[in-house]
N, C-alpha and C positions, 0 to 999 in steps of 0.2 A: 552748488556749495552745500556741504553737510553742516548743519548747525546743531550744537549740543543744547537740547532743551531740558536736560535733566534737572537743572535748578528751578525750572518752572513747572515741575511735575504736578504740583498741587493745583496750579491754575488750569493746566490742561485737563486734569482729572475732573475738576469742577465743571468745565465747559464742554464735556463730552456730549455730543448729540444736541447742543444748543445753538449751533451756528445758523441754522435756518429759522430760529425762533424770532418773533418780532422785537423782543427787548434785548436781543443779543448785544447790539452795538452799545446800548446804554450801560448794561451790566459789565461788559468787557472793559469799557473805558474807565468805569469807576474802580475796577479791581486793578487795572494796569497803569493808573495815572502816575505812579512813581517810576515807571520805566521810561527809557529814552524812546523817542518817536520811532527810530529805526528798529529798536528791539521790539516795540509794541507791534509794528507792522509785520515783522518776521513771525512773531508768535501767532498773530491772526491768520497768516498764510498757512502756518502749520496746523492750526485747528481746522481750517477749511480742507486741507489735504487729508487729514485723518477722517473727515466726514465724507470724503469722496467715495463713490461706489467702487468696489474692488471685484475683479474677476479672476484673481489668482487662486489656484487650488492649494490647499495646505496638506502636506504630507509629513507627519511627525514620526513615522516609523524609523526606529534606530536613533531618534533624537531625544526621546523622553524615557523616563523610568516608568513605563506603563504599557499596557497592551493596547495597541491601536486597532481600530476597526473602521469599516466603511461607514462614513457619515454623509448623508445626502441633505443638502440645503438648497431648495428652490432649483432642483435639477442639476446642481453641481456637486461632484463627489469629492470628499476630503477623507483623509485617514487620520483620525484623532483618537486619543485615549479618553477615559471618562472625565479626567480633570479638564482636558482641553474642550470637550463637548460642553461641559457646564460653563466654562469661561466664554466659549463662543456664544451660547444662547443668552447669557447675561448681557454681554456687550452688544449683541444684535438688538436686544430690547432697548438698550440705552441709545444707540446710534440710529435706530429705526431701520436697520438693514445691514447687509454685509458690506462694510466699508474698510478702508485701509487701517483705521483704528482697531477694528475687530481683528484684522489679519495680523497686525503687529503684536497685539497683546496675547493672542493665541500662540504665535511663534515664540514669544518670550515667556514660555511656560515656566512656572516655579519648579516643576519637576524635570526640566530639561537637564541633560547631563552637563551642559555648559554652566548653568546656574548652580547645580549641585556641587560642581567642582569649585566654582568661585566661593560658595558658602563655606566649603571645607577649608579654603585657604585662609579665611579670616578668623577661624577659630583658634583658640590658644593651643589645642592639641592636634593641629592639622597634620603634623608629621606622622603621629601615631595613627590617626584616622586614615591617612592615605595608605598606610600599610594594610589596614584591615577593610578598606572600603569595598573591595571586591568580594570579601567573604562574609561580610555582615549579613548578607542576604541568606536566609536559612530555608526559604521555600522556593522551589523551582517546579511549579505544578505542571503536570502533563496528563493528558487523557490517553487511555488505552483504547486503540481502535482494533476491533477484532475482525480478522479476515474470515469471511464465512460465505455460505451460499446466500443468494439474495432472492427470496421468494417473489415470484411474479404475482402481482395482484390481477385477478381475473377482471375486476371492475374498478373503475375510477371512483374515488371517494370525494364527495364535495363537502367542504366545511359548511355546515348548515345547522343553525340553532332554531328549533321549532318545538312547540309544545306537543308532548305525547302523553298518552294515558296507558299505563301498564296494568295488566291483570296477571298476578302471579298464580302459581299452581294451587295455592291455598285460597284462591278467589280474592285475595287482598288487592285493592286497586291503589295505584300511586300515580301522581302527576309529576313529570320531570321534563327535561329539555334535551333534545338530541345534540350531539357534538359534531358528528359527521354522518353522511348518508350515501349509500350506493343503491343500485337497483335492487339487490337482494340482501343488503346488510345495513346495520345501523350501530352506532356507538352512543352511549349516554352515561351520565353520572347518577349514582345513588349514595345516600349517606350510609354509614356502616351499621346503623340501627336495623336496617333491613338487609338480610343476608341472602345473596344469590350465588349459586355455584355453577361451575362449568358443567354443561349437560342438562341443566334445567330448561324447561320449556315455559314460555309465557306468550301472551297475546298483547298486541300493541294497536291502539287506535291513534291515528294521526290527527289529533284534534286541531292542531295549528293549521294544517292544510284545509280542514273543513271550513275554516273561516273565509278562505279565498276561492276554493273550488267546490264544486257540487259533488260531495261524496255522501254516501249513505252513512249517517252517524253511527249506525250499528255495524259498520264494516270493521271487523277485527281480523288481524293478520297474525299468524302463528310464527314464532321465532324460536330458535334454539340458541342457548348461551354458549358461545365458542371460547371466550376467554374473559377472565376477571382479574383486574389489577387493583390491589388494595393499597391505599395510601393511609396517611394518619387519620383522616376523618371521612374519607369517601371511597367508593368503589368505581372503577372505570370499567364498564361492561360492553363487550362486543358481541353482537348477535347476528345470526344468519337466518333468513326467512326459510320456512319449510312448508311443505304441502301446497306448492304453487300449482294452480290448475293450468291446463293448456290454454294458450292464447289469453293470458291474464291481462285484463285492462289496466289494473293498477301498476303492473310491471311495465307495461307500455308507457303509461303516464310518467312514471319515474325516469325511465330512460330518456324520454323527450325533455322532461323538466331539468334533469341534470345537464344534458347536452346544451340546453339553451341558457342555463344560468351558471355554469361552472366558472366562467371568467368573472362573473359578478361576485360569487361567494367564495371562489378560489378552491382549487383541488387540494386535497390533503396529500402533501408530498413527503411525509415523514420517511417512508421506506425508500423513496428515490434519493433523498438527500443523504441518508446513511449509506445507501448502496454506492452512490457515486464517490463519496469520501473514501470508503473502503476500497473500491475498485481502482481509484487513482493511486492510493498508497500501495496497494498490492502490486501495481504495475512498476512503481519505483523500486520497491523492496526486493521483489523476486529476482530481477535481473542482476542484482548485486549480491546474491547469496554467496557466502564463503564456505558453507557446508556442501558436500556432495550428496545429492538425493538419489537413492537407489531403490527402484521398485523390484520386489521379489516375485518371481513366477512360481506358482504351485500347481499341483496336479488336481486340486479340487478337494482333496481330503483334508481332515483336521491336522494331520501330522505335518511337521515342518521338515521331515527327512528328505523329501524330494523337492524342496523349495530352493531355487537358485536365483541370483541376480539376473535381471532381464533388461531393464532400462535405466539409464543414468542421465539425470538432468544436469547440464553443465552451464557455467557462466564464465566470464573472464576471471572472476575471483577464485573459482574452485578448479579452474582448468589444470593448474599445476598439480593438484592432488589427484585429479583423474589420470593425468599422464604418468604419475608415479606408479600406478598400478597397471601400466602397459608393459608387456614383455618385449623381448628383443624383436619380435615380429609385429609389434604394434597391436597385439590382441589384448583385450582387457582381462585382467586376472582378479577382478573383484570377488570372484568365487573363492579365492584363497583367503581374503579378508573376512568375507561373510559366508563361511561354509555352514553346513547343516548343524554341526555340533555347536558352533558359536551362536548361530541363530536361535537354537533351542535355549541356550543360556540367556540370550538377550531378551527373548519374549517372556521369560519367567522372572526377570528382574522386577523389583518394586517400581511402581509408576514414578517417572521423573528421574530415575537413576540411569546412568550411562555405563557402558562396558568399555573399559580402556584396553586398547590393543597396541602393543609395542612391536615395531617391525624394522627390518633392514633388508637390503638386497645385496647380492654378491654376483660379480661378473666372472665367468670362467669360460674360456674358449668361445667368446662371442655370445654366450648364453647368459640370461639373466635369471637368477634364482631368488625366491622370496622366502623370508623367515618371519613368522609371527608368533606372538604369545599374548594371550589376554590375561587380565588380572585374576580371573577365576581359575584358570588352568593351574597356576602355581601358588595359589593362596595358602596352601599348607606346607610349602617348602620355601621359606624366606631366603635361605642361603643360596640355593640355585637361582631363585628369582632375581636376587640382587646381582649375581654373577652374570646372568643373561642380560639384565638391563645395562650393566657396565660394559659388557662386550658389544652389545648393540649400539650403545651411545658412542663407542669408539669409532664407529663407521660413519662416513659422511652421508650415508643414505638413511640414517636413523630417523624414524617418524613415530610420533605418538598420535593415535587417532581415538576419538570418543565416538562410540556407536550408540545410537538410540533407535528403538523400533516403535512403529505406530501401526495399529491395525487399520486397514483400508476399508472404507465403506463406499462402494461404487456410486451410491445415491448422492454423494457429495461432489461428484465429478463435474457437474454442470451448474453454472450460475447464470441464468437468463437475465437479460435486461429487465429492469422493473417495468411492469405494465407493458408487456409485449404487444398488447392490443393497440398501442399507440405507435408501434414501430412501422416504418415504411418497408416495402419490399426491397428497395435499394440498400437498406441498412441490414437486412437479415443475414447477409453473407458474413458480417462481422462476428456473429455469435450464433452459428447454427446449432440446432439440437444434436446430441450425440447420435451417431449412426449405430445400427445393430452390430456392425463389425467392431466398433470401438467398445461397445458395452460387453461384447463377448470377450474381448481382451481384458477389460477391467475385472471381469468376474474371476479371472485366474491370477489376480494380483492381490494376495491376502495381506501383504505387509509392505511398508516402505521403511527403509533404514537410512538415517542420516549419518554421514561420515564427516567428522569435523577434525581438522588438524589442530591439535593443542600443543604442538612442539614449541619450545622457546629456549633461549640461550641458557637461562637458569637451570632448566630441567636437564639440558645437555651436560652442563658442567657438574651438576649434583650427581647425576647417574654415573658419569665417568669417574667421579671421586670414590665410588663404592668399591672399585677394583674387581677384576675377574681372575686373579691369579688362582691356578688350580682348577679352572672350570672344566667340567666334563664335556669335551668336544663331541664325543659320540652322542651324548644326550642332547647337546645343543643342535646337532644336525637333524635330530628327530623332529625338530620343529620347522624344518624346511618343507616346502610344498613341491610335489612332483607334478610335472606338466601332464595334464590329462587330455581328454577329448575336447578339442577347441569347439567343435561344432555344437556339442550339447550345452556349452557354456557361453554361447554368443550373447554379447551385451551390446545393445544399440545405444549410442550416445545421442541425446536429444538436446539441442541448444535451447536454453531457457530464455526465450525472446518473444517480443511482441512485434507488431508490424505485419505487413502482408505476408501470408503464408499460403502455400498451395493447398487448395481444397481437394484436388484430385491427383492421383498418381500419374506421372508422365512416363511414356515409353519412347526409347530412341528408335526412330524409323525414318528412312530416307525414301522419298517418292517425289516425282516432279509435280510442281504446282504452278499454275498460271494465276497471277493477281491482276485484277482490273479495277480501275477507279477513275471515274469521270473521263472516259475515253482513252486512258493510257493503260498500257499493259507491261507487266514485268514477269520474267520467268525466274523460277527459283526451285529450291529443293527443301523439303521439310527436314528439320533436325530432330524434333521430337513432337509428340502429340499426346493429348489426353482426350477424354470424351468431349470436353467443352472448349478446347483451344489447341493451338499448335505454334511452334516457332519455325520460321522460314528463313533460309539463307538465300538472299536475292543476288542474281548474277550482276546486275547493274544497279547503281544507287536509285532508290525509289523516292519520288517526291511525295512522301506521305508524312502525316503528323498524327500525334496521339488523338484518338477520337474519331478519325476518319472511318467511314464504312466502305469496305472493299468487298469484291466478289471473287471467290476462289473456284478454280476448276482443277480437278485431279484426273488428268488424262490416263495415266497408267492404272490407277485404281478403278476407273470407269470401265476398263476393259475386262476386269475380273468380276464385275457385278452388273446385273441388269435390273435388279430389284430396287436400286437407288439411283437417282439422278444426281450425279456429283458435278454438276456444271453451275457456275455462277451462284455459289452459296454465300450468303451474307456473313461477313465477319467484321468485328470492330478492332481497330488498332489500339492495343493497350500500351505498347511502348515500341520505340524504334531506336536503333543504335545511332551514335553520332555520325558515323559514316554512311548511314542510310542503307546498310547492306543486310541487317538482321532485324526482323520485325516479329513481335509477339502479338498473336491474334486470339480473340475470344469470340464465340458464336454471337451473332447479333440476332436476337429473337424478337420478331414483330408479332409472331403468332405463337401458339403453344408448342408447335412442332418445328424442329430444325433437322433437315435430312442429314446434315453432316454429323450431328450429335448421335442420331440413331445409328448411322453407319459405323462410326468409330467405336461406339459401345459394343456393337455386335462383333466388330473386328477384334477388339480386346478380349471379349469373353471367349471367342473361339481359338485365339492364338496366344493365350497367356504364357504357355510354355515356350513359345518360339520368340516372343518379343523380348527385347533387352530393356529392362527398367533403367531409368536414370538414377542419380544418387538419392532421390527421395522415395524410391519405390518401396523400400523396406519400412518406411514410416507411414502408417495408416493415417489418412487425412482425418484431422480432428483429435488424434490421440495425444499430441503434444499439449494442446490446450486443456484436455481432460486431466492429464497427469499434473500439469501446472496447478490447476485448481485443487486437485486432491492434496497436493503438498501445502498450498496456501492455507487451507482450513486446519491443517495439522502442524503448522509452523510453530515450534516450541521455543526457538531462540528469539527473544524480543529484539526489535530494531527501533532505535530512536531516530526520528525524522528531523533533519536539520533544514530549517527554512531561513531564507534571507529576509531581513527586516531592515530596510534602508541599507546602511553600511555595516550592519551587524548580522550575526547569525543567532538563531534561537532554537531551542528544542522544547516543544510543547506537546508532542504526540509520540506515543509508543505504538508499535504494531506487533501483533502476534496472532496466531491462528485460534479460531473459536473453539476447536475441538482438541487443542493441545492441552496436555495435562499441566496444570499450574500448581506446583508444590507450595504448601503454606510456609515452607522454610527457605524458599528461593529468593533471589534478588527482588523480583517484582513485589512479592509479599512484604519484604522489608521496606521498600520505598512507599508502599501503600500505608504501612504503619507510621512512617515518618511524616506523612502529609497531614496538614491541618484542614484540608478540604475533603469532604465526603466524595468518594468516587475518583479522586485524583491521586496520582503517584508523584512523590517528591524526588526529583532527580538530583538532590543534594549529594548523594554518594558519587555522582559523576562530575557535577559542576561546582561543588563546594570547595574544591581545591583550585586556587588561583593559577598555579603553575600548569596543572592539567588542563584547565579550561582554556588558558592561553595557547597551550600546545595544540589542542584540537582546532582552535581558531586559525593558527598558523598553517596547519595541514590543509584546512578548507581553502585557504587562499592560494595554496600552491598546487593542489590536486587538479587533474583534468579528468573528464568523464572516461577517457580511454585508459587511465591508469588503473593498476590493480590496487586493492585496498592496502592502506598502511595500518600497522598494528601497534597498539600501546597496551602494555600490561600494567594493571594496577591492583592494589590490595586494599580491601575495605574492612575495617573493624567497627562493629556496632555494639556499644554497651547497652544492653536491653534494660538495665536497672536505672539509667539516667534519662530524664525526660528532655533536658536541654540538648537540642540537636547538635549544636556546635561542640559540646563537650562529649556527646555520646558517639559521634561518628568521626573516625579517623581515616583519612585517605592517603595512601602512600603510592607513589609511582615506583616502577621497577628500579629506577636509578637510585631511589632513596634507600632501598634494601638490597645493596649490591654484594652482600656476602651471605653464605648459608647461615652463619650465626645470627645476623640481623633478621633474616627472614624467619628463622626458627623462633627467635625471641618474640617477634611480632605475632606470629601465629599462636604461640603458646598463651600470650597475654590476651589475645582476642578471644580464643576459645574459653578462657577462664572467666571472662567478663560478659560474654554474649555470643554474637554471631561473627563469623569470618567468611569473607568472599574474596576469591581471586578471579579477576575479570580480564578477558582479552577483548579490547575494544578495536573492532575492525572498521575503519572509516573509509568511505568511498564517496566520490563525487557522483551525483545522480546524472543519468541520461535524460534526454528530453522526453517528455510524455508523448505517447502516440495518441493524439487527441481524437483520431477517427473512432477509437474504441470508447471514448468518453463522451463524444459529442451527442449521441442519441439521447442519453439521459440528461445531459447538460441543457440541450435545447428544450427538452420536455419541461424541465424545472423552470427555465427562463421564460417559457411561454406563460406561466402562471405566477411566477415570483421573480421578476427580472433582477431585483436587488440581491436575492439569494443566489441566483445564477452567476452574477458578477462576482460576488464574494467567493463562491466556490472556485470559480475560474482563477481568481487571484491567488487563492490558497494552493491550487494545483501548480501554477507557474512559479510559486515562491519556493518550492522544494529544491534545495541546493545539494543536499548530501544525505548520507545515511550512516548510522553507527550501529553495527551489530554488537550486542552485548553477550558475548560468549562466556558462559560460566565455566571456568577451568578449576574450580575449587576442589572437585573430586580428585583430579590428578595431583594437585598441589598437596593435599592432605595425605595422599598415598606416599608421595615422595618425602613428606615431612616425617612419616612413620619410620622411614629408613634412615633419615639424616638427623633426627632430633638429638641423637647422642653425640653428634660431632661438635 
């Protein structure tokens, strides 16, 4: 039976934590003598219930108006915001432990949405407040996570505070304390009154260690200043030891001391934490790209005249755009879109500016013909430009693409796991170093070009309205592309994906194979092979399972070689089909040599021209991951990460490439200026509109990971002269400005008062993370900071979707220049 004790709230509050005290009965009877005996009994039982120990975990994510975090109490994990944590600690002190009283008062938080809603209902202006309740929030803080290379630390750093004495180059001596320590490095703080610069040399005496260990007090070690970070009143200085003699005893001592004490003092995990966050978000974001990423192949000279498209990174979201540029024979024609003349114009554009290309296709006698014009080609002939746009927009194949180029630096193509010295040999296959073959290919890729579809219904209608009466058809045909040499313009499509990928090229080859395992034999025939493995079609179903070690004999191959013994070679079963008739095998190495690997390597080297490669032969092993990383560090279009928080969704993280150019006039800069927190971006231009926020939430609930992205077009005006965010920022959905007149008026007023942005929001549901690529660093972090490991794992699994913020302002303003007089 549930009893309402609200009328006895004062009594319950006064007797919290007093049930087990000696004078509880006396005091309770005195206070409740006016109550009926039954009422008094039930109230006492309620106080005892509230004082009973509780084992329930509390999870307030999605239930309170606050940011929840992992909170550990006596080994039990809860998810509470700052208000709830304070309430929890206060009541634990009163009750003497985690009881049902603590549980219930924390669950009934003042800032819970239920209580906030109830409070709104009892106010006199509840109706008006209800209309504005969702937009009263003016700050939606988000951190910008940069995708970058993750430098590998050669040595582990131990958080270790010890007294040291510095001797600077001017012979000045200072006493300070270390922050962290490695075998050949150290970090410490100094006040700003003493200035130290990168490149300075100094000597250090480890006076704190001299108190515990027998060191020569005159032992001074030389260090070089590698980095200096200056804050308001201090300098954070990182140094590396120099002039280390061979077989140095102090170096040996530190190596043993750190190895023996790193769990006690904890390893400095800063770089691993940042790297894992970036690597996980990169994995989510890249596979949902909407822009097509094209790598350009050059001759090695500075000129772009002989630079052509070579590789295209595709996803489910950009597949339609990739297929648009396939001709009637399914060959890519991206060299029509990104030809030498256009690339020359593209690379000379100001940083951050795109080149808009307008295209359509024409079918004639089963052939597909492409027509393109970019905004620079006809910038001095507005009349014909408008006619071309109107004619192109009348075609069902009309597409507007925005091209942007980035110079490629091959040194950014590899991002090793942080602290590779802690990696196991079993994990090394997940992220192997780039091969010489891959590096040779990257050296010939001077640029990458992103191709973004910015077509929308408004643009189609506006351009059609321009009219093309009297267009010069002869001149229009001159912008068509003739079909050239397909072989010289071959473009390889590379799926932008994670998961297991082949590390070696496989070749199709059939030869008899005998498989033996635990006394049983099966005959079969190879379907393909590589240096380290092969696939075998078995005549009769084999009783094999994944992980079994089998022994292979190649009778026909043995007849053609006497240099190799091809009998009973050990292989490991990697997978087997459901009907047990197809098995994939990999060499099983118990020693450093495997005869099968040596034989097949020689066979491939001598017969490359005769062997038939499978579908992966043209893709150099390791190239796809290198190209993926090169794009990640240059990703200019920001992506907002959608995370699940209980029953709600939240956006608190933005992702962009570290080396992408960030314009001081772009959307990110505007959101940075709107934020009241240093280093944070205010997502108010996205989430400050209740209708838009609700629409994004609805899309998230309906979308599947296999669906292509859904698109929403919005317009944002920011009055830079007004400090009040609610008054300065105006957000309009596409449906709000459904006529050219309304759009033109909004743009005109926006530009007059400040900044104008047109944004294409592409929302996708995220795929599951491939944790095998994240587990090495996650396990390393968890070994020294299990709470941080759990928190990071929770953050990784909470990613539910992604919103790419594609800026289409440039095309909108170009169109506005043609239509503003309408």
